N, C-alpha and C positions, 0 to 999 in steps of 0.2 A: 496527247493529254486532252481530255475534255475539260476545258477551263470552268464551264458552268457547273458540271457535276462535281468537280473538285471543291469548288466554293460551297456548294450546297451540302456536301458531305462534311465539310468543316463546320458548317452551322449545326448540322445534326449532332456532330460530336460535341459541340458546345452544350447542347441540351443534355447529352449524356453526362458531361462533366458537371453540369448544374445538379443533375440527379445524384451523382456521387457526392458532391459537396453537401447537398441537403442530408444525405444519409450520414455523412460524417458529423454534421452539426447535431443531428438527432441523437446519435450515439454518445457524443460528448455531453449533451444536455442530460441524458439519462444517467450517465456516469457521475456527473457532478451532483445531480439530484440525490443519488443514493449516498454519495460521500457526505453531502450536506446533512442528510437525514441522520446518518451515523454520528456526525459531529454534534448536531443539536441534541441527539439522544444522549450523547456522552456528557454534554456541557450543562444540560439543565432540564431535559424533559424525558426522564427515564420511564415515566409511567405511560407515555404515549407511544405505543408500539405499532401504530398503523403504518403500513408501508406506503399507502397512497394518501398524500396530503395535497389536494389540488392547489391551495394557496401557495405553498412552498414550491411546487412544481412550476406554477405560472411565473413566480418571481425568478426562479433559476433560469427558466426558458428565456424570459425577457432579457435578463442581464447577460447571459452567455451569448444569445443571438446578437445583441447589440455590440458586444465585445468583438465577436468573430467577424461580423459584417463590417464593423468599423475598420478593423485591421485590413480586411479585404479591399474595401472601397478606398481606403487611404492609399494602399500600395498601387492600385489601379490608377488612381488620380495622379499619383507621382509619375506614372508612366504614360500619362495622357498624350505626351508629345510623340509617342510611338517608339520606333527603334532607337532613335538618338538618346532618349531618356534611359533606356536599358543599357546602351553602350557606355553612357557617362557614369551610371551607377557602378559599372564594372571597372571603372577607371580608364575608359577608352579615350583616345585622342583622335579627333576628326582629322583624317588625312586631307590636307589642302589639295585641291585640284591642280594647283600650280607647282606642287612639290618637285624638286629636282633629284630627290633620292632615287637611285635606280630601282631598288626593290619596291618602293612605294609606287613608282611609275608603273612597274610591271603589274602590281596589284590593281591599280586603277584601270589599266588596259584590259585586264582579264574581266573585271566587273563590267566595263563598258561594252566589251564584245558580247557578253552574255545578255546585257540589256538590249542591245541592238538586235541580237538574234531572236529575242523573245517579244520585243515591243513594250516591255514594262519600263517604268521610269528608272533611271539610274539611281540606285539607292545610295544613301550616305555611307561612306566607308570609314571605319574606325580601326585604329590599331591599339591593342592592349600592350603598351610599352613595357609594363612590369611583369608580363607573363612570358617566361622562357620556354614553357612546354608548348607542344603543337596542339592548337585547337582553333575553332572558329564558330560563329553563330550567325543567324539571321533573326531579326526581331522587328516588330511593328504591328499595327492594327490592320494594315493593308498595303497594297503596292505603293500608295502615295506617300506613306511615312516610314517605309522600310529602311533598315540599316543593316549592313553586313559588316561584321567585325572579325578580325583575325588577331592571333597573338603574335608577339615579336618572334617567338620560336617558330611559328608557321612560316613567317615571312623569310626568316634567315635559313631555315633548315630544309624547306621543301623546294624541289625543282619547279619550273614553270608548269610542266604537265601535272605534277602532283597538286600544286596550288590551284590549277584550273579545275581539277577533279573535285577538290574540296569546295570551291566556290559554286560549281555546278550542283553539288549536293545541297548547298544552302539555297540556291535558286529554286530547287524542287520544292523546298518548304514554302517559299514565297508563292509559287504557282498554286500549291495545294491548299492555301489558306490556313496553314498550320500556325502562323505567327499570332493571330488574334487569340486563338485557343491557348497558346503558350503564355501570353501575358495574363489572361484570366486565371490560369493555373498558378502563376506567381502570386496573384492576389489571394487565392484560396490558401496557399501555404502560409502567407504572412498573417492571415486572420487566425489560423490555427496556432501559429507560433506565438501570437499575442497572449494566449492562455498561459503558456509556459513562462513568459516574461512576467505576467501578473502574479503567477504563483511565487516566483522568486522575490518579487517586491513585497508581497503579503507575508511571506515567511520571514524575510529579513526585518521588516518593520515590527512584526510580532515578537521576534527574538529581542529586539532592542527595547520595545515597550514593556515586555515581560520582565526583562532584567531590571529596568528602572522601577517597576511596580514592586518586585520582591525586595529590592534594596531599601525602598522607602517605607514599606509596611512590615518588613521582617518576616512575612510569611506569604504563601501563595494566595489564599482566599479565592473569591470569585474572579478577581482580576487575573490571577494566575491561571485559573481554569479557562477563562476566555482566551488568554494568550496561547495556551496549549491547543485549544480548539482551532484558533486561527493558524497556528503552525501546521497542524494536521491538514487543514483545508488548503493552505499554501502548498504543502508537499504533494497533496493530491492533485492540485492544478498542474504542478510541474510534471508529475507522472502522466496525467491525462494529456498534457501538452505534448509529451514525448510520443504517447500513443497516437495522438492526432497527427504528429509529424510522420510517423510510420505509415499512417493511413494516406497522408499526402504523398509520400514516396511511392506507395502502391499505385495511386492515381497517376503519378508521373510515369511510372514504368508502364502502366496499362496504355497510356496515351502515346508514349514515345517509341517503344521498342519496334513494333512492326513498321512504323513510319520511317525509321532509320533504314531498315532493309529496302523499303521502296525508294527512298531518296538515294541510296547507294546505286540501285539499279538504274534509276533515272539519270544519275550523273554519268553512268557508262553510256547510256543511250545518247545523252546530249553531246558527249565528247568523243564517243567511239574509241575510247582509250581506257580499258580496264586497269592498265598498269598505273595510270595516274592516281586514281583514288585508292587503289590497293597499295601503292607505294607509300602514300601518306599514312594509311592505317598501319602498315608494317613499321614505319619509323616511330609512330606513337607506341607500338607494342614493344619496340626494342629498348625504350627508355624506362627507367625504374618508376618514375612518377607518371608515365603515360601522358594523358592530356590534362592533368591536374591544373586547376585554376586556384591561385593563391588568394584571390580577393575574397572578402568575407561573405559575398553574395553567391559564392560558387554552388552551395547546396540548393538554395531556392531557385537558382537559374539553371540548374544542371540539365534540365530537359531541353534547353535551347541549343546546347552545344553539339558540335560535330562528333565529339567523343566524350566519355565520362569525365566530368570536371571535378567530381567529388567522390571519394571512396570511403566506404564503411565496411565493417565486418559482415553486414547483411547484403552486400552487393549482389550475391547470387539470387536473392529474393527480390530486391528492390532496385537494382541497377536500372537507370533510365535508358541505357543503350545495350544492345546485344554484345556478347563477348567479341573482342577484336578478331580472334581466330575464325569465328563463325561468319563474321561480316566479310572477311577476306576470302574465305572458302566459298561464300555465296557469289562473290564476284569472279573468282577464279577457281572453280570447283575441282579442276584436275581430274583424277581418276576415282575419286571417292563417290560411290553410287548414291550414298545418302545426301551428300552435298549437291550432287548433280540434280537429284530430285527436288531438293530445297530450292535450288536456283530456278528450276522449271516452274515450281509453284509461285515463286516471287515474280517471275516474268509473266506468268499467266495473270496474276493479280494486277501487275503493272499494265498489261494490255487492256484489262477491263477499265482501269483508271484513266488510261490514255487512249481514248477512242480513236480509231482509225490510224494510230501511229504506224502500224506496219505498212499500210498502203502509202502513206506519205513519205516513208523512207526511200522507197524505190523511185518516187517521182516528185521529189522535193521541188516546190516552186522556185527556190533560190537557185537551183542548179539546172532547171529545165526550161524556164521561161526565157525565150530569146526574142530580140527585137524583130517585129514584123510577123511573127508567127501567130497563128490562132491558138486559142486555149486548148482546143481539141488536139492540136499538134504538140503542144508543150506539156500537157499533163495537168495544167492548173484548172480546177473545177470549183464550183461553189462549195462542195463538200470538203475539198482539200483546204480551201481558204478558211472555212469555218473551223476546221480542226486545228488550224495554225494559231487561232486566237489564244493568247496567254500560254504559249508553249514554245519549245524550240527543239531542233534536232541537230545532229552532228553537221549536216551540210549547211544549216543556218549559221552555226557557230563559225564554220570555215569561211562562209561568205562574209560574215561580219568582220572576221579577222582580215580577210582580203581587202574589204572596203576601207577599213581603218588604216591599213598599210598604204593605200593609194593616196590618202589625204595628206597634202604637204604639211611639213612641220609647222609652218607659220600659221596655218589655219587651226591645226591641232592645238598649238600652244595658246592661241587666242581663245579657244573654247574653254580653257581651264583657268583663265584669269578674269575676275569679275568685270573689270573695266573694259577689257578687250572683248569679253564675251558679249557685252551689251553692244559694242561696235559691230561684232559679227552678226548679231541678229538684224541690225539696221542694214548691214551690207547684203544679207540674204534677201531681205525684202526689196532692196533697190535693184539688185542684179537680176532678179526674177520678174521685174516689171516689163511691160511692153516698151520697146524702144530704149532699153537700158543701155548704159555705156560703162566704160571703165573709170569714169570720173564722176564726181558728185554733181548732181544737177544744181543749177543756180539757186533754186528755191530752198535747197537744204539748209542754207545759212540762216533761214528764218526759224528753223526748229531744232537744228543740231548745233551744240556749242562748238567752238573752234577746235579745242583739243580732241574732242570725240570725233569731229569731222576729219581730223588728221589721221586718226586710226582707221576710220572707214575708208578713206582715200587709199590707204596702203593695202587694205584687204580686197577691194573691188577687182583690181587686175588679177590677183591670184585666183579669185572665184571665177572670173571670166574665162580663165584658161582651164578650169576644172570641169567636173561632170555635174550635171543637174542632180543626179541621184545622191550626191554628197550632202545636199542641202538639209534634208530632214535629219540624217544622222548627226550632222554638225549642230543643229538646233537641239537635238536630244542630249548630246554630251555637254552642252553649254548650261543645262539646267542647274546642276550642283553649284557651279560658279556663280550663277545669277542669284541663287538663294543666299549668297553672302552679302547682298546689298542690304542697306538699311531700308526701312519702310518708306522714308521720304525719297530715297534714290529710286526705289521700285515704282512709286507713284509717277515720278518724272519719266522713267523708262516706259511705262505703259502709255502715258500721254504722248510721248514722242512716237512710239509705235503706231498709235491711232492716227496721228497727223500724217505720217508717211503713207499709211494704208489709204487714207481718205483723200490724199492730195489730188489724185486724178479722178475723183468722183465715181470710182468704181472699185469693187472688191474682187480681186482675182481668187481663184480656187486655192492657189498657193498661199496667198495672204490670209485667207480664211483658215487654212490648215495651221499656219504658224501661230495665228492668234489663239486658236482653240488649244494648241499645244501649250502655249504660255499660260493661258487662262487656267487650264486644268492642272498643270504641274506647279504653277507658282502662286496663283491667286489664293488657293486654299492655304498655302504655306504662310503667306504674309497676312491674310485676313483671319487665319486660324479657324477656318471653316470646317465643320464636321461633314461627314458624308451624308448624302441625302437619305432620309428615312424612306423605307419602301412604302409606296402608296398605291401602286398599280400591280394587280395580280392577274390581269387579263388585258387583251388588246382593245377591248371595247371602250375603256375609259381614256384611251390615248388615240382615238380615231383621228382627231384633227391634227395632232402632232405627227402621227405616222404618215398622213397624207402629204404634209409639207416635206418631210424628209424624203420619202420615196419619189415625190415629184421633182425635187432638186436633183436627186441621183439620176432619174430617168431623163431629165432635160440635159444632163451633162453627158449621158451615155452615148449620144450620137444622134443621127437624123431620125431614127425610128423610136421616138420617146414612148409612143403608145405600146410598142412591143416590149420595151424595158419595163414599163409600168405593169403590164399584164403578167410578166414573168415574176415580178416582185409579189403581186397579189396572189398569184397561183401558188407560190411556194408556201404561203401561210395556210393553204387548205381551208378547212371549215372554221379555223380560228380567225380568219380575216373579218374585220368589222364590216357591216353593211353600209352602203351609201358613200363609199369613198370614191372621189373622182380625181383624175390627173389635173393638177394646177399648172397654168402657164407660167413662164418665168416672171412675168410682170404682176403676178398675183401673190407673190410672197417676196420678202426681203431677207437679207442676211440676219437682221434682228429677229425676224420670225423663226429662222433656223435656230438661232441661239436659244430663244425661249422654248422651242420645241425640244431641243436636246436636253435642256435643263430639266424639263418635265419627264422625259424618257429615262433620265438617269435615276429617277425614283422608282424604277420598275424592278420587280423580282427577277431572279435569274432565268426562270423558264420563259418569261416575257422577253427578256433581252435576247435569249436564243432565237426566238421567232423574229425579233427585230433585225438582228444581224443576218440571219438566214435570208430574210426578205431583201435587205439592203444589198447583200452580195449577189443574189439572183438578178436584181435590177441592174446592177453594174455590169454583170457578165452576160447579159441577155444577147449581146451582139457578138459573143464569142471572142471578145478582145478586152484587154485591160490596159489602158493608157496610164501614164504616170500621173496625169491630172486626176483621173478617176480614182486611182488608188490613194492619192493624197487626200482627196475629199472623203473617201471612205474611212481612211485612218483617222482623220480629224473627227468625224462623227463617232467612230468607235471609241476614240480617246475620251470624248465628252461623256460617254455613258459607261466609262470605266471597263472597257473591253479591249485590251491592247492587241493590235494587229502587228505582227513583226514587220520591220522595215525591209527585211531581206526578201520579201515576196515581190518587191518592186521589179517591174520589167527592166532587163539589162540590155 
C-alpha cells in the first residue's frame, strides 16, 4: 500500500463529497423555494404569479443553508473526539486493557498484532454489548484518534481467524484514510435529517395552533388559512427531508461500496487467509437479521460498518455495502468466470493502491532481515522500507504474532494496567541505559516514589533476560493503558520520564525514540491538540529543518557520515534545496531535532514522501540497518505521522 497516495485519495474524495453535499443543499433549497412560493400563492398572494422572486429565494437559501449546516457542524462537533465518540454514540463500552475475559483478551491481542505489524497506534477498542448480530467498524479522524468496535455477536460467534479477518478489513479503512471521510458523511446526513425534524415540529405546532384558533373564533378566517399553509409547508419539509435522506443514502452507497471490496481484498492480503473474512461474511449471511445494528444511529452510521447495519426496501439501490454473496465470491471466486474476472479487477485496483506490494511479499523485511547480513543479502532496500510505511502484509502479521508470544506474561500484563504500564516505561528507559543493571540505581529514590519503585524493581530482571527488540512493542501496547491516567498523573509521569532521561546528562537514541513515541501518542490526547495544519508544500521552506534531521541520521549511520549525507541529498534529486551542509554532532541538540520535527509535521504528503525517502536513503547508505538506526528513524517518522512498522527491525 502507498500510504501517502491513500491519504491523498481520501482528501480528494472529501472534496468530491463536499461537491455532492453542495449539490444536495442546492436541490433542497430550490425544492423548498417552490413549495414556499406555492404556499404563499395559496395563502395570500394569488395575483403575484412570478416564478422568480429574488427576495424570497434569498430568504429561503439563507434559512435552509443555516439549518442544514448547523445540523452538519453540530454532529461533527459531537464527534470531535474521533472514533471514541462514534463508539460511545453507538452504545459501545471501552474494553479495558487489563480485562480478564478470554474473548476480550483475544480481541485485544488481534488488534495489537495488527498495530505492531503496521506501525500505527493501537486504536481504542470498543464492544457493543447490546448488539447480538455480527458486525464491526473503524472510526476516527486519523490514526491518532482511531477506534475499532465489534458487536457482542462478532466476539462470541466468530473464530479467531474470522475475527482477525474482520479486524484486518477495518485496519484497511484506517490505512486508506476512509475514517475522516466517513465522519464528515455522518455530519452531512444529520444536516439533511434536521429538515425532516423541523417539518415534523412545524406541522405538529400548526395543527395545535390551528385547532385552538378555530375553537376560539368559531371559523377558520385568516388564522385558519395561515395554519393550513404552515401544515402544507411542514409536510413539504418532511417529504423533502426524506428525499434528502435518499440523496444521502446515495452518497453513502457511492462512497462505500467499492471501498468494501478493496478492504476485503486487503484483509486477505494482510492475513493470507481468505477463509477467515469469508467465513465471517458467511455467518452474517446465514442469520435472518444479518449484520443489523439495533441502535438508533444504525442508519446514519451504516457506511462505517463491516456489513449492512440497516435494511430498507431500497437496499438494492442504496445499500452501503455490496451483497454478501458477491463479496464472498470476490474473495473465493471458485469456477465462476464472471466472479474470477471481478476478483482480478479488484486485485488489479488493489495493486495500484498498494504500490510495490507484490515485490515486498516475496522479500518481506520481517522474514528476510537477519543479524549480521547486509541489506543487499537480506532484501531490505530503501524502496521496500518506504513501501512498508502505513501498511502491513501477512509475514508482518505473523512476525508480530510471534513477537507477542515471546513476551513473558508478566511484561504483557504490566503493559495493560495503567499503574504498571507507567512502571514499565521507566523500566525500559533504565534497562536500556549504559551500565544498566537488574536493580534500581541509588538516585532513583529521588524521582520515583516507593510503591512505583517496587513495581520497577520487579520488572527490571524480567526485561534483563529478554530481547532488546521487545522494547518498542512493549511501549506501543502500553499506550492505551497510559491514556487511562488523569491529567495530573500524566504530568507527573512526563516529569519523571524527563528526569530519568536527563540524569546522566546525555540523551541516547533509545531514550529519544521512547520520548517521541510518548509525545506523539499521548501529549496530543491529554492536551487535546489538533493535527498540524499544512504549511509546507515544497522542501525549500524547510531547508534548515531538513538539514538538522539528515545530519542527525548521517552522524548515527556510521563512520562515513559524508557518504550517508550525500545518499540522502541525492535521493531528493532536483527537489533538494540549495545550500544545505552536513552539520557536526555538536552543532545541533535534541531540542533542535524536536523543533525541526514539529515543523516537518506540517508538510503536505508529497513533501513527507520526499522527507522519508531521503531519511531512509541516509540511514541505509552503508548497506546496513542497526536497531539504533531503525529506532531513531521510527521516532522521526512517528513525529511526522508516518508510521514505520516495528516488524522491519533487524532480528
